[in-house]
mmCIF file as gemmi writes it, N, C-alpha and C atoms, coordinates in Angstrom:
data_model
loop_
_atom_site.group_PDB
_atom_site.id
_atom_site.type_symbol
_atom_site.label_atom_id
_atom_site.label_alt_id
_atom_site.label_comp_id
_atom_site.label_asym_id
_atom_site.label_entity_id
_atom_site.label_seq_id
_atom_site.pdbx_PDB_ins_code
_atom_site.Cartn_x
_atom_site.Cartn_y
_atom_site.Cartn_z
_atom_site.occupancy
_atom_site.B_iso_or_equiv
_atom_site.pdbx_formal_charge
_atom_site.auth_seq_id
_atom_site.auth_asym_id
_atom_site.pdbx_PDB_model_num
ATOM 1 N N . MET Axp A 1 ? -32.664 -11.991 16.359 1 0 ? 1 A 1
ATOM 2 C CA . MET Axp A 1 ? -33.358 -13.252 16.356 1 0 ? 1 A 1
ATOM 3 C C . MET Axp A 1 ? -34.597 -13.113 15.487 1 0 ? 1 A 1
ATOM 4 N N . ARG Axp A 2 ? -34.895 -14.181 14.785 1 0 ? 2 A 1
ATOM 5 C CA . ARG Axp A 2 ? -36.05 -14.168 13.884 1 0 ? 2 A 1
ATOM 6 C C . ARG Axp A 2 ? -37.038 -15.266 14.256 1 0 ? 2 A 1
ATOM 7 N N . LEU Axp A 3 ? -38.268 -14.98 14.023 1 0 ? 3 A 1
ATOM 8 C CA . LEU Axp A 3 ? -39.343 -15.969 14.096 1 0 ? 3 A 1
ATOM 9 C C . LEU Axp A 3 ? -40.027 -15.914 12.744 1 0 ? 3 A 1
ATOM 10 N N . ARG Axp A 4 ? -39.741 -16.887 11.923 1 0 ? 4 A 1
ATOM 11 C CA . ARG Axp A 4 ? -40.17 -16.913 10.528 1 0 ? 4 A 1
ATOM 12 C C . ARG Axp A 4 ? -39.617 -15.685 9.807 1 0 ? 4 A 1
ATOM 13 N N . ASP Axp A 5 ? -40.447 -14.771 9.351 1 0 ? 5 A 1
ATOM 14 C CA . ASP Axp A 5 ? -39.964 -13.586 8.636 1 0 ? 5 A 1
ATOM 15 C C . ASP Axp A 5 ? -39.917 -12.334 9.511 1 0 ? 5 A 1
ATOM 16 N N . GLU Axp A 6 ? -40.155 -12.481 10.783 1 0 ? 6 A 1
ATOM 17 C CA . GLU Axp A 6 ? -40.226 -11.323 11.679 1 0 ? 6 A 1
ATOM 18 C C . GLU Axp A 6 ? -39.038 -11.294 12.642 1 0 ? 6 A 1
ATOM 19 N N . VAL Axp A 7 ? -38.431 -10.114 12.77 1 0 ? 7 A 1
ATOM 20 C CA . VAL Axp A 7 ? -37.371 -9.938 13.756 1 0 ? 7 A 1
ATOM 21 C C . VAL Axp A 7 ? -38.033 -9.771 15.119 1 0 ? 7 A 1
ATOM 22 N N . VAL Axp A 8 ? -37.646 -10.65 16.056 1 0 ? 8 A 1
ATOM 23 C CA . VAL Axp A 8 ? -38.292 -10.624 17.366 1 0 ? 8 A 1
ATOM 24 C C . VAL Axp A 8 ? -37.351 -10.237 18.496 1 0 ? 8 A 1
ATOM 25 N N . GLY Axp A 9 ? -36.069 -10.037 18.191 1 0 ? 9 A 1
ATOM 26 C CA . GLY Axp A 9 ? -35.145 -9.645 19.242 1 0 ? 9 A 1
ATOM 27 C C . GLY Axp A 9 ? -33.702 -9.784 18.812 1 0 ? 9 A 1
ATOM 28 N N . ALA Axp A 10 ? -32.818 -9.579 19.763 1 0 ? 10 A 1
ATOM 29 C CA . ALA Axp A 10 ? -31.388 -9.682 19.512 1 0 ? 10 A 1
ATOM 30 C C . ALA Axp A 10 ? -30.744 -10.433 20.664 1 0 ? 10 A 1
ATOM 31 N N . LEU Axp A 11 ? -29.589 -10.975 20.407 1 0 ? 11 A 1
ATOM 32 C CA . LEU Axp A 11 ? -28.865 -11.722 21.417 1 0 ? 11 A 1
ATOM 33 C C . LEU Axp A 11 ? -27.447 -11.192 21.472 1 0 ? 11 A 1
ATOM 34 N N . ASN Axp A 12 ? -27.013 -10.789 22.623 1 0 ? 12 A 1
ATOM 35 C CA . ASN Axp A 12 ? -25.644 -10.322 22.832 1 0 ? 12 A 1
ATOM 36 C C . ASN Axp A 12 ? -24.917 -11.339 23.696 1 0 ? 12 A 1
ATOM 37 N N . LEU Axp A 13 ? -23.684 -11.657 23.316 1 0 ? 13 A 1
ATOM 38 C CA . LEU Axp A 13 ? -22.86 -12.567 24.093 1 0 ? 13 A 1
ATOM 39 C C . LEU Axp A 13 ? -21.652 -11.804 24.618 1 0 ? 13 A 1
ATOM 40 N N . PHE Axp A 14 ? -21.364 -11.965 25.884 1 0 ? 14 A 1
ATOM 41 C CA . PHE Axp A 14 ? -20.262 -11.254 26.514 1 0 ? 14 A 1
ATOM 42 C C . PHE Axp A 14 ? -19.378 -12.226 27.275 1 0 ? 14 A 1
ATOM 43 N N . ARG Axp A 15 ? -18.094 -11.877 27.373 1 0 ? 15 A 1
ATOM 44 C CA . ARG Axp A 15 ? -17.135 -12.621 28.178 1 0 ? 15 A 1
ATOM 45 C C . ARG Axp A 15 ? -16.533 -11.68 29.194 1 0 ? 15 A 1
ATOM 46 N N . THR Axp A 16 ? -16.019 -12.23 30.249 1 0 ? 16 A 1
ATOM 47 C CA . THR Axp A 16 ? -15.331 -11.397 31.233 1 0 ? 16 A 1
ATOM 48 C C . THR Axp A 16 ? -13.884 -11.14 30.836 1 0 ? 16 A 1
ATOM 49 N N . ASP Axp A 17 ? -13.314 -12.01 29.984 1 0 ? 17 A 1
ATOM 50 C CA . ASP Axp A 17 ? -11.957 -11.785 29.489 1 0 ? 17 A 1
ATOM 51 C C . ASP Axp A 17 ? -11.96 -11.909 27.965 1 0 ? 17 A 1
ATOM 52 N N . ALA Axp A 18 ? -10.999 -11.252 27.328 1 0 ? 18 A 1
ATOM 53 C CA . ALA Axp A 18 ? -10.968 -11.214 25.863 1 0 ? 18 A 1
ATOM 54 C C . ALA Axp A 18 ? -10.49 -12.532 25.258 1 0 ? 18 A 1
ATOM 55 N N . GLY Axp A 19 ? -9.669 -13.267 25.939 1 0 ? 19 A 1
ATOM 56 C CA . GLY Axp A 19 ? -9.142 -14.512 25.387 1 0 ? 19 A 1
ATOM 57 C C . GLY Axp A 19 ? -7.984 -14.252 24.438 1 0 ? 19 A 1
ATOM 58 N N . ASN Axp A 20 ? -7.141 -15.252 24.253 1 0 ? 20 A 1
ATOM 59 C CA . ASN Axp A 20 ? -5.942 -15.099 23.424 1 0 ? 20 A 1
ATOM 60 C C . ASN Axp A 20 ? -6.26 -14.877 21.965 1 0 ? 20 A 1
ATOM 61 N N . VAL Axp A 21 ? -7.212 -15.616 21.436 1 0 ? 21 A 1
ATOM 62 C CA . VAL Axp A 21 ? -7.522 -15.497 20.001 1 0 ? 21 A 1
ATOM 63 C C . VAL Axp A 21 ? -7.986 -14.087 19.674 1 0 ? 21 A 1
ATOM 64 N N . LEU Axp A 22 ? -8.863 -13.545 20.483 1 0 ? 22 A 1
ATOM 65 C CA . LEU Axp A 22 ? -9.378 -12.202 20.246 1 0 ? 22 A 1
ATOM 66 C C . LEU Axp A 22 ? -8.27 -11.167 20.359 1 0 ? 22 A 1
ATOM 67 N N . ASN Axp A 23 ? -7.4 -11.328 21.329 1 0 ? 23 A 1
ATOM 68 C CA . ASN Axp A 23 ? -6.279 -10.396 21.478 1 0 ? 23 A 1
ATOM 69 C C . ASN Axp A 23 ? -5.376 -10.428 20.252 1 0 ? 23 A 1
ATOM 70 N N . GLU Axp A 24 ? -5.102 -11.614 19.728 1 0 ? 24 A 1
ATOM 71 C CA . GLU Axp A 24 ? -4.264 -11.741 18.542 1 0 ? 24 A 1
ATOM 72 C C . GLU Axp A 24 ? -4.936 -11.117 17.32 1 0 ? 24 A 1
ATOM 73 N N . GLN Axp A 25 ? -6.234 -11.337 17.179 1 0 ? 25 A 1
ATOM 74 C CA . GLN Axp A 25 ? -6.971 -10.755 16.057 1 0 ? 25 A 1
ATOM 75 C C . GLN Axp A 25 ? -6.963 -9.238 16.14 1 0 ? 25 A 1
ATOM 76 N N . PHE Axp A 26 ? -7.166 -8.707 17.324 1 0 ? 26 A 1
ATOM 77 C CA . PHE Axp A 26 ? -7.159 -7.264 17.513 1 0 ? 26 A 1
ATOM 78 C C . PHE Axp A 26 ? -5.79 -6.679 17.188 1 0 ? 26 A 1
ATOM 79 N N . GLN Axp A 27 ? -4.724 -7.329 17.65 1 0 ? 27 A 1
ATOM 80 C CA . GLN Axp A 27 ? -3.367 -6.839 17.397 1 0 ? 27 A 1
ATOM 81 C C . GLN Axp A 27 ? -3.053 -6.876 15.911 1 0 ? 27 A 1
ATOM 82 N N . THR Axp A 28 ? -3.463 -7.933 15.219 1 0 ? 28 A 1
ATOM 83 C CA . THR Axp A 28 ? -3.242 -8.042 13.781 1 0 ? 28 A 1
ATOM 84 C C . THR Axp A 28 ? -3.979 -6.936 13.037 1 0 ? 28 A 1
ATOM 85 N N . ALA Axp A 29 ? -5.238 -6.711 13.407 1 0 ? 29 A 1
ATOM 86 C CA . ALA Axp A 29 ? -6.03 -5.661 12.762 1 0 ? 29 A 1
ATOM 87 C C . ALA Axp A 29 ? -5.412 -4.286 13.006 1 0 ? 29 A 1
ATOM 88 N N . LEU Axp A 30 ? -4.963 -4.046 14.212 1 0 ? 30 A 1
ATOM 89 C CA . LEU Axp A 30 ? -4.351 -2.755 14.545 1 0 ? 30 A 1
ATOM 90 C C . LEU Axp A 30 ? -3.043 -2.566 13.777 1 0 ? 30 A 1
ATOM 91 N N . SER Axp A 31 ? -2.237 -3.593 13.697 1 0 ? 31 A 1
ATOM 92 C CA . SER Axp A 31 ? -0.972 -3.508 12.954 1 0 ? 31 A 1
ATOM 93 C C . SER Axp A 31 ? -1.222 -3.247 11.475 1 0 ? 31 A 1
ATOM 94 N N . SER Axp A 32 ? -2.222 -3.912 10.911 1 0 ? 32 A 1
ATOM 95 C CA . SER Axp A 32 ? -2.573 -3.698 9.506 1 0 ? 32 A 1
ATOM 96 C C . SER Axp A 32 ? -3.013 -2.268 9.276 1 0 ? 32 A 1
ATOM 97 N N . ARG Axp A 33 ? -3.804 -1.742 10.191 1 0 ? 33 A 1
ATOM 98 C CA . ARG Axp A 33 ? -4.3 -0.372 10.05 1 0 ? 33 A 1
ATOM 99 C C . ARG Axp A 33 ? -3.146 0.62 10.1 1 0 ? 33 A 1
ATOM 100 N N . VAL Axp A 34 ? -2.186 0.397 10.965 1 0 ? 34 A 1
ATOM 101 C CA . VAL Axp A 34 ? -1.018 1.284 11.064 1 0 ? 34 A 1
ATOM 102 C C . VAL Axp A 34 ? -0.234 1.249 9.755 1 0 ? 34 A 1
ATOM 103 N N . LEU Axp A 35 ? -0.019 0.066 9.206 1 0 ? 35 A 1
ATOM 104 C CA . LEU Axp A 35 ? 0.698 -0.053 7.928 1 0 ? 35 A 1
ATOM 105 C C . LEU Axp A 35 ? -0.025 0.696 6.817 1 0 ? 35 A 1
ATOM 106 N N . ILE Axp A 36 ? -1.331 0.555 6.764 1 0 ? 36 A 1
ATOM 107 C CA . ILE Axp A 36 ? -2.122 1.216 5.724 1 0 ? 36 A 1
ATOM 108 C C . ILE Axp A 36 ? -2.048 2.732 5.884 1 0 ? 36 A 1
ATOM 109 N N . GLU Axp A 37 ? -2.122 3.224 7.1 1 0 ? 37 A 1
ATOM 110 C CA . GLU Axp A 37 ? -2.025 4.67 7.339 1 0 ? 37 A 1
ATOM 111 C C . GLU Axp A 37 ? -0.662 5.203 6.921 1 0 ? 37 A 1
ATOM 112 N N . ARG Axp A 38 ? 0.4 4.457 7.201 1 0 ? 38 A 1
ATOM 113 C CA . ARG Axp A 38 ? 1.743 4.872 6.784 1 0 ? 38 A 1
ATOM 114 C C . ARG Axp A 38 ? 1.85 4.931 5.262 1 0 ? 38 A 1
ATOM 115 N N . ALA Axp A 39 ? 1.312 3.905 4.615 1 0 ? 39 A 1
ATOM 116 C CA . ALA Axp A 39 ? 1.357 3.87 3.151 1 0 ? 39 A 1
ATOM 117 C C . ALA Axp A 39 ? 0.556 5.02 2.559 1 0 ? 39 A 1
ATOM 118 N N . LYS Axp A 40 ? -0.6 5.315 3.132 1 0 ? 40 A 1
ATOM 119 C CA . LYS Axp A 40 ? -1.404 6.453 2.664 1 0 ? 40 A 1
ATOM 120 C C . LYS Axp A 40 ? -0.622 7.748 2.79 1 0 ? 40 A 1
ATOM 121 N N . GLY Axp A 41 ? 0.025 7.947 3.913 1 0 ? 41 A 1
ATOM 122 C CA . GLY Axp A 41 ? 0.8 9.164 4.126 1 0 ? 41 A 1
ATOM 123 C C . GLY Axp A 41 ? 1.957 9.285 3.155 1 0 ? 41 A 1
ATOM 124 N N . LYS Axp A 42 ? 2.668 8.197 2.951 1 0 ? 42 A 1
ATOM 125 C CA . LYS Axp A 42 ? 3.799 8.2 2.029 1 0 ? 42 A 1
ATOM 126 C C . LYS Axp A 42 ? 3.337 8.503 0.611 1 0 ? 42 A 1
ATOM 127 N N . LEU Axp A 43 ? 2.247 7.858 0.189 1 0 ? 43 A 1
ATOM 128 C CA . LEU Axp A 43 ? 1.738 8.075 -1.163 1 0 ? 43 A 1
ATOM 129 C C . LEU Axp A 43 ? 1.189 9.49 -1.325 1 0 ? 43 A 1
ATOM 130 N N . ALA Axp A 44 ? 0.471 9.975 -0.331 1 0 ? 44 A 1
ATOM 131 C CA . ALA Axp A 44 ? -0.078 11.329 -0.391 1 0 ? 44 A 1
ATOM 132 C C . ALA Axp A 44 ? 1.029 12.366 -0.522 1 0 ? 44 A 1
ATOM 133 N N . GLU Axp A 45 ? 2.102 12.17 0.226 1 0 ? 45 A 1
ATOM 134 C CA . GLU Axp A 45 ? 3.229 13.11 0.165 1 0 ? 45 A 1
ATOM 135 C C . GLU Axp A 45 ? 3.933 13.044 -1.192 1 0 ? 45 A 1
ATOM 136 N N . ARG Axp A 46 ? 4.159 11.851 -1.68 1 0 ? 46 A 1
ATOM 137 C CA . ARG Axp A 46 ? 4.872 11.695 -2.959 1 0 ? 46 A 1
ATOM 138 C C . ARG Axp A 46 ? 4.093 12.243 -4.143 1 0 ? 46 A 1
ATOM 139 N N . LEU Axp A 47 ? 2.775 12.047 -4.137 1 0 ? 47 A 1
ATOM 140 C CA . LEU Axp A 47 ? 1.96 12.464 -5.278 1 0 ? 47 A 1
ATOM 141 C C . LEU Axp A 47 ? 1.232 13.779 -5.061 1 0 ? 47 A 1
ATOM 142 N N . ASP Axp A 48 ? 1.44 14.386 -3.898 1 0 ? 48 A 1
ATOM 143 C CA . ASP Axp A 48 ? 0.774 15.637 -3.545 1 0 ? 48 A 1
ATOM 144 C C . ASP Axp A 48 ? -0.747 15.516 -3.695 1 0 ? 48 A 1
ATOM 145 N N . ILE Axp A 49 ? -1.296 14.488 -3.041 1 0 ? 49 A 1
ATOM 146 C CA . ILE Axp A 49 ? -2.744 14.25 -3.035 1 0 ? 49 A 1
ATOM 147 C C . ILE Axp A 49 ? -3.202 14.144 -1.587 1 0 ? 49 A 1
ATOM 148 N N . ASP Axp A 50 ? -4.516 14.173 -1.365 1 0 ? 50 A 1
ATOM 149 C CA . ASP Axp A 50 ? -4.997 14.05 0.012 1 0 ? 50 A 1
ATOM 150 C C . ASP Axp A 50 ? -5.057 12.577 0.426 1 0 ? 50 A 1
ATOM 151 N N . MET Axp A 51 ? -5.277 12.353 1.707 1 0 ? 51 A 1
ATOM 152 C CA . MET Axp A 51 ? -5.25 10.997 2.26 1 0 ? 51 A 1
ATOM 153 C C . MET Axp A 51 ? -6.356 10.111 1.684 1 0 ? 51 A 1
ATOM 154 N N . GLU Axp A 52 ? -7.506 10.686 1.427 1 0 ? 52 A 1
ATOM 155 C CA . GLU Axp A 52 ? -8.609 9.911 0.856 1 0 ? 52 A 1
ATOM 156 C C . GLU Axp A 52 ? -8.264 9.427 -0.555 1 0 ? 52 A 1
ATOM 157 N N . GLN Axp A 53 ? -7.662 10.3 -1.345 1 0 ? 53 A 1
ATOM 158 C CA . GLN Axp A 53 ? -7.235 9.906 -2.69 1 0 ? 53 A 1
ATOM 159 C C . GLN Axp A 53 ? -6.15 8.841 -2.615 1 0 ? 53 A 1
ATOM 160 N N . ALA Axp A 54 ? -5.249 8.978 -1.674 1 0 ? 54 A 1
ATOM 161 C CA . ALA Axp A 54 ? -4.182 7.992 -1.5 1 0 ? 54 A 1
ATOM 162 C C . ALA Axp A 54 ? -4.767 6.63 -1.14 1 0 ? 54 A 1
ATOM 163 N N . PHE Axp A 55 ? -5.739 6.622 -0.241 1 0 ? 55 A 1
ATOM 164 C CA . PHE Axp A 55 ? -6.374 5.36 0.153 1 0 ? 55 A 1
ATOM 165 C C . PHE Axp A 55 ? -7.105 4.726 -1.024 1 0 ? 55 A 1
ATOM 166 N N . SER Axp A 56 ? -7.829 5.53 -1.774 1 0 ? 56 A 1
ATOM 167 C CA . SER Axp A 56 ? -8.54 5.014 -2.95 1 0 ? 56 A 1
ATOM 168 C C . SER Axp A 56 ? -7.575 4.418 -3.962 1 0 ? 56 A 1
ATOM 169 N N . ALA Axp A 57 ? -6.454 5.088 -4.18 1 0 ? 57 A 1
ATOM 170 C CA . ALA Axp A 57 ? -5.463 4.611 -5.136 1 0 ? 57 A 1
ATOM 171 C C . ALA Axp A 57 ? -4.83 3.3 -4.661 1 0 ? 57 A 1
ATOM 172 N N . LEU Axp A 58 ? -4.488 3.228 -3.382 1 0 ? 58 A 1
ATOM 173 C CA . LEU Axp A 58 ? -3.913 1.998 -2.838 1 0 ? 58 A 1
ATOM 174 C C . LEU Axp A 58 ? -4.901 0.842 -2.915 1 0 ? 58 A 1
ATOM 175 N N . ARG Axp A 59 ? -6.134 1.109 -2.551 1 0 ? 59 A 1
ATOM 176 C CA . ARG Axp A 59 ? -7.171 0.07 -2.583 1 0 ? 59 A 1
ATOM 177 C C . ARG Axp A 59 ? -7.397 -0.424 -4.013 1 0 ? 59 A 1
ATOM 178 N N . ALA Axp A 60 ? -7.469 0.493 -4.966 1 0 ? 60 A 1
ATOM 179 C CA . ALA Axp A 60 ? -7.674 0.116 -6.365 1 0 ? 60 A 1
ATOM 180 C C . ALA Axp A 60 ? -6.491 -0.703 -6.889 1 0 ? 60 A 1
ATOM 181 N N . TYR Axp A 61 ? -5.275 -0.303 -6.522 1 0 ? 61 A 1
ATOM 182 C CA . TYR Axp A 61 ? -4.086 -1.029 -6.957 1 0 ? 61 A 1
ATOM 183 C C . TYR Axp A 61 ? -4.083 -2.444 -6.378 1 0 ? 61 A 1
ATOM 184 N N . ALA Axp A 62 ? -4.391 -2.553 -5.104 1 0 ? 62 A 1
ATOM 185 C CA . ALA Axp A 62 ? -4.432 -3.868 -4.452 1 0 ? 62 A 1
ATOM 186 C C . ALA Axp A 62 ? -5.476 -4.764 -5.115 1 0 ? 62 A 1
ATOM 187 N N . HIS Axp A 63 ? -6.63 -4.202 -5.398 1 0 ? 63 A 1
ATOM 188 C CA . HIS Axp A 63 ? -7.694 -4.967 -6.049 1 0 ? 63 A 1
ATOM 189 C C . HIS Axp A 63 ? -7.285 -5.401 -7.452 1 0 ? 63 A 1
ATOM 190 N N . ALA Axp A 64 ? -6.707 -4.492 -8.218 1 0 ? 64 A 1
ATOM 191 C CA . ALA Axp A 64 ? -6.315 -4.784 -9.603 1 0 ? 64 A 1
ATOM 192 C C . ALA Axp A 64 ? -5.221 -5.842 -9.678 1 0 ? 64 A 1
ATOM 193 N N . HIS Axp A 65 ? -4.401 -5.933 -8.629 1 0 ? 65 A 1
ATOM 194 C CA . HIS Axp A 65 ? -3.297 -6.889 -8.618 1 0 ? 65 A 1
ATOM 195 C C . HIS Axp A 65 ? -3.553 -8.073 -7.685 1 0 ? 65 A 1
ATOM 196 N N . ASN Axp A 66 ? -4.807 -8.201 -7.244 1 0 ? 66 A 1
ATOM 197 C CA . ASN Axp A 66 ? -5.223 -9.317 -6.384 1 0 ? 66 A 1
ATOM 198 C C . ASN Axp A 66 ? -4.317 -9.45 -5.155 1 0 ? 66 A 1
ATOM 199 N N . ARG Axp A 67 ? -4.128 -8.324 -4.477 1 0 ? 67 A 1
ATOM 200 C CA . ARG Axp A 67 ? -3.263 -8.272 -3.291 1 0 ? 67 A 1
ATOM 201 C C . ARG Axp A 67 ? -4.068 -7.825 -2.091 1 0 ? 67 A 1
ATOM 202 N N . ARG Axp A 68 ? -3.68 -8.281 -0.918 1 0 ? 68 A 1
ATOM 203 C CA . ARG Axp A 68 ? -4.274 -7.769 0.313 1 0 ? 68 A 1
ATOM 204 C C . ARG Axp A 68 ? -3.736 -6.362 0.537 1 0 ? 68 A 1
ATOM 205 N N . LEU Axp A 69 ? -4.611 -5.47 0.942 1 0 ? 69 A 1
ATOM 206 C CA . LEU Axp A 69 ? -4.219 -4.081 1.142 1 0 ? 69 A 1
ATOM 207 C C . LEU Axp A 69 ? -3.095 -3.957 2.171 1 0 ? 69 A 1
ATOM 208 N N . SER Axp A 70 ? -3.178 -4.706 3.245 1 0 ? 70 A 1
ATOM 209 C CA . SER Axp A 70 ? -2.138 -4.611 4.272 1 0 ? 70 A 1
ATOM 210 C C . SER Axp A 70 ? -0.79 -5.127 3.76 1 0 ? 70 A 1
ATOM 211 N N . ASP Axp A 71 ? -0.797 -6.172 2.931 1 0 ? 71 A 1
ATOM 212 C CA . ASP Axp A 71 ? 0.459 -6.664 2.348 1 0 ? 71 A 1
ATOM 213 C C . ASP Axp A 71 ? 1.062 -5.637 1.404 1 0 ? 71 A 1
ATOM 214 N N . LEU Axp A 72 ? 0.216 -5.032 0.577 1 0 ? 72 A 1
ATOM 215 C CA . LEU Axp A 72 ? 0.68 -3.996 -0.333 1 0 ? 72 A 1
ATOM 216 C C . LEU Axp A 72 ? 1.248 -2.808 0.447 1 0 ? 72 A 1
ATOM 217 N N . ALA Axp A 73 ? 0.546 -2.4 1.486 1 0 ? 73 A 1
ATOM 218 C CA . ALA Axp A 73 ? 1.003 -1.272 2.31 1 0 ? 73 A 1
ATOM 219 C C . ALA Axp A 73 ? 2.375 -1.569 2.911 1 0 ? 73 A 1
ATOM 220 N N . ARG Axp A 74 ? 2.569 -2.795 3.383 1 0 ? 74 A 1
ATOM 221 C CA . ARG Axp A 74 ? 3.855 -3.172 3.981 1 0 ? 74 A 1
ATOM 222 C C . ARG Axp A 74 ? 4.989 -3.075 2.96 1 0 ? 74 A 1
ATOM 223 N N . THR Axp A 75 ? 4.775 -3.635 1.781 1 0 ? 75 A 1
ATOM 224 C CA . THR Axp A 75 ? 5.849 -3.622 0.783 1 0 ? 75 A 1
ATOM 225 C C . THR Axp A 75 ? 6.088 -2.232 0.205 1 0 ? 75 A 1
ATOM 226 N N . PHE Axp A 76 ? 5.04 -1.43 0.137 1 0 ? 76 A 1
ATOM 227 C CA . PHE Axp A 76 ? 5.212 -0.058 -0.347 1 0 ? 76 A 1
ATOM 228 C C . PHE Axp A 76 ? 5.991 0.777 0.658 1 0 ? 76 A 1
ATOM 229 N N . THR Axp A 77 ? 5.662 0.668 1.927 1 0 ? 77 A 1
ATOM 230 C CA . THR Axp A 77 ? 6.344 1.484 2.93 1 0 ? 77 A 1
ATOM 231 C C . THR Axp A 77 ? 7.788 1.041 3.142 1 0 ? 77 A 1
ATOM 232 N N . ASP Axp A 78 ? 8.079 -0.246 2.951 1 0 ? 78 A 1
ATOM 233 C CA . ASP Axp A 78 ? 9.473 -0.673 3.128 1 0 ? 78 A 1
ATOM 234 C C . ASP Axp A 78 ? 10.303 -0.525 1.853 1 0 ? 78 A 1
ATOM 235 N N . GLY Axp A 79 ? 9.671 -0.064 0.775 1 0 ? 79 A 1
ATOM 236 C CA . GLY Axp A 79 ? 10.386 0.25 -0.446 1 0 ? 79 A 1
ATOM 237 C C . GLY Axp A 79 ? 10.54 -0.889 -1.438 1 0 ? 79 A 1
ATOM 238 N N . THR Axp A 80 ? 9.977 -2.047 -1.158 1 0 ? 80 A 1
ATOM 239 C CA . THR Axp A 80 ? 10.118 -3.179 -2.079 1 0 ? 80 A 1
ATOM 240 C C . THR Axp A 80 ? 9.025 -3.226 -3.142 1 0 ? 80 A 1
ATOM 241 N N . GLU Axp A 81 ? 8.018 -2.375 -3.027 1 0 ? 81 A 1
ATOM 242 C CA . GLU Axp A 81 ? 6.92 -2.323 -4.005 1 0 ? 81 A 1
ATOM 243 C C . GLU Axp A 81 ? 6.81 -0.894 -4.53 1 0 ? 81 A 1
ATOM 244 N N . PRO Axp A 82 ? 7.273 -0.628 -5.757 1 0 ? 82 A 1
ATOM 245 C CA . PRO Axp A 82 ? 7.267 0.75 -6.271 1 0 ? 82 A 1
ATOM 246 C C . PRO Axp A 82 ? 5.894 1.244 -6.736 1 0 ? 82 A 1
ATOM 247 N N . LEU Axp A 83 ? 4.915 0.371 -6.823 1 0 ? 83 A 1
ATOM 248 C CA . LEU Axp A 83 ? 3.56 0.711 -7.294 1 0 ? 83 A 1
ATOM 249 C C . LEU Axp A 83 ? 3.56 1.272 -8.711 1 0 ? 83 A 1
ATOM 250 N N . ASN Axp A 84 ? 4.253 0.601 -9.594 1 0 ? 84 A 1
ATOM 251 C CA . ASN Axp A 84 ? 4.238 0.977 -11.003 1 0 ? 84 A 1
ATOM 252 C C . ASN Axp A 84 ? 2.821 0.815 -11.554 1 0 ? 84 A 1
ATOM 253 N N . GLY Axp A 85 ? 2.381 1.786 -12.304 1 0 ? 85 A 1
ATOM 254 C CA . GLY Axp A 85 ? 1.037 1.722 -12.897 1 0 ? 85 A 1
ATOM 255 C C . GLY Axp A 85 ? -0.063 2.176 -11.967 1 0 ? 85 A 1
ATOM 256 N N . LEU Axp A 86 ? 0.296 2.842 -10.889 1 0 ? 86 A 1
ATOM 257 C CA . LEU Axp A 86 ? -0.708 3.348 -9.949 1 0 ? 86 A 1
ATOM 258 C C . LEU Axp A 86 ? -1.496 4.463 -10.612 1 0 ? 86 A 1
ATOM 259 N N . ILE Axp A 87 ? -2.813 4.392 -10.506 1 0 ? 87 A 1
ATOM 260 C CA . ILE Axp A 87 ? -3.696 5.422 -11.091 1 0 ? 87 A 1
ATOM 261 C C . ILE Axp A 87 ? -4.354 6.189 -9.965 1 0 ? 87 A 1
ATOM 262 N N . VAL Axp A 88 ? -4.239 7.494 -10.013 1 0 ? 88 A 1
ATOM 263 C CA . VAL Axp A 88 ? -4.845 8.338 -8.968 1 0 ? 88 A 1
ATOM 264 C C . VAL Axp A 88 ? -6.109 8.949 -9.499 1 0 ? 88 A 1
């Protein structure tokens, strides 16, 4: 919380239940993370690189092709996206 230019406190909001929307958002985020981890592992194994390099390469490819990382990870792991032009 601010009073003019000074921070004067914070406000926390809590619920007793998570609610459906939050549960769906959490499940989507978790599913995306699993897909990305699988894609990192597959790429790391294929190119003999570490997981951090694999993640950087996937992220750069997704950015260069204007793709969501989770969508790219899904198509790469299911074999429909060969990642031609990937730079490590």
